[in-house]
C-alpha positions as semicolon CSV with decimal commas, in nm:
position;residue;x (nm);y (nm);z (nm)
1;M;1,026;-0,608;1,097
2;A;1,146;-0,523;0,749
3;A;1,204;-0,792;0,493
4;H;1,563;-0,893;0,457
5;S;1,775;-1,154;0,287
6;A;2,019;-1,385;0,454
7;P;2,324;-1,516;0,271
8;G;2,221;-1,807;0,051
9;R;1,849;-1,730;0,080
10;G;1,616;-1,524;-0,130
11;A;1,393;-1,246;-0,006
12;R;1,133;-1,322;0,258
13;L;0,810;-1,161;0,364
14;P;0,788;-0,950;0,680
15;D;0,723;-1,157;0,994
16;A;0,383;-0,989;1,041
17;V;0,252;-1,155;0,722
18;P;0,166;-1,520;0,800
19;L;0,235;-1,666;0,454
20;E;0,477;-1,953;0,403
21;I;0,612;-1,901;0,053
22;S;0,950;-2,044;-0,036
23;H;1,017;-1,850;-0,358
24;V;0,977;-1,475;-0,306
25;T;1,131;-1,199;-0,515
26;R;1,154;-0,849;-0,368
27;L;1,079;-0,569;-0,614
28;S;1,177;-0,205;-0,583
29;W;0,899;0,037;-0,497
30;E;0,923;0,196;-0,843
31;L;0,895;-0,136;-1,028
32;G;0,621;-0,271;-0,798
33;T;0,412;0,042;-0,840
34;R;0,453;0,030;-1,217
35;V;0,345;-0,336;-1,228
36;V;0,029;-0,294;-1,016
37;D;-0,069;0,022;-1,206
38;D;-0,047;-0,162;-1,539
39;E;-0,383;-0,230;-1,702
40;E;-0,298;-0,603;-1,720
41;A;-0,269;-0,633;-1,339
42;T;-0,585;-0,751;-1,164
43;L;-0,655;-0,701;-0,794
44;H;-0,728;-1,047;-0,654
45;S;-0,784;-0,978;-0,284
46;Q;-0,714;-0,731;-0,003
47;W;-0,631;-0,814;0,358
48;Q;-0,583;-0,618;0,681
49;Q;-0,433;-0,706;1,015
50;E;-0,686;-0,579;1,266
51;D;-0,484;-0,419;1,541
52;T;-0,150;-0,324;1,385
53;F;-0,258;-0,171;1,053
54;W;-0,059;-0,397;0,819
55;E;-0,226;-0,431;0,478
56;L;-0,176;-0,686;0,201
57;D;-0,303;-0,659;-0,156
58;V;-0,272;-0,954;-0,396
59;F;-0,250;-0,880;-0,769
60;Q;-0,252;-1,128;-1,054
61;V;0,001;-0,997;-1,304
62;T;0,066;-1,289;-1,543
63;H;-0,073;-1,640;-1,591
64;H;0,176;-1,776;-1,337
65;T;0,287;-1,479;-1,125
66;D;0,119;-1,279;-0,852
67;L;0,245;-0,964;-0,688
68;L;0,201;-0,881;-0,319
69;R;0,185;-0,520;-0,210
70;I;0,241;-0,495;0,164
71;Q;0,181;-0,169;0,346
72;T;0,348;-0,136;0,684
73;P;0,181;0,040;0,979
74;V;0,376;0,358;0,895
75;G;0,258;0,354;0,531
76;R;0,566;0,215;0,357
77;E;0,485;-0,006;0,057
78;Q;0,684;-0,321;-0,017
79;F;0,639;-0,537;-0,327
80;Y;0,706;-0,910;-0,372
81;G;0,666;-1,141;-0,671
82;V;0,541;-1,495;-0,602
83;T;0,417;-1,789;-0,808
84;Q;0,039;-1,823;-0,824
85;S;0,045;-2,193;-0,740
86;E;0,243;-2,139;-0,420
87;L;0,035;-1,838;-0,316
88;E;-0,295;-2,022;-0,364
89;S;-0,202;-2,283;-0,106
90;A;-0,049;-2,022;0,127
91;L;-0,365;-1,809;0,131
92;T;-0,541;-2,075;0,341
93;T;-0,298;-1,986;0,621
94;L;-0,395;-1,620;0,591
95;E;-0,765;-1,707;0,590
96;A;-0,718;-1,903;0,914
97;A;-0,512;-1,632;1,086
98;D;-0,704;-1,474;1,374
99;R;-0,578;-1,118;1,327
100;W;-0,603;-1,099;0,947
101;Q;-0,932;-1,024;0,773
102;Q;-1,012;-1,007;0,406
103;S;-1,123;-0,654;0,326
104;G;-1,189;-0,670;-0,044
């Protein structure tokens, strides 16, 4: 399912991504691509969902902000900004998820 916003709520991650993050900012494809291609962005980790071909890349982009690049099974890239502190605790959920494996 695509990410969407409900009235009064911010962006949220696609349902296929098992991360509970309360403050998520959706970025346009153009801006997200520009941010991860910047020499200051550092790839932190890569994840794959085994049977449905979802992919998640985590980039550290500032001292307090990470960027998630999510690739859907059909190859569409979606970008989300999150705080590093919130993502660090949420990654334990991803590590424990049966269908998600760290790939890099």
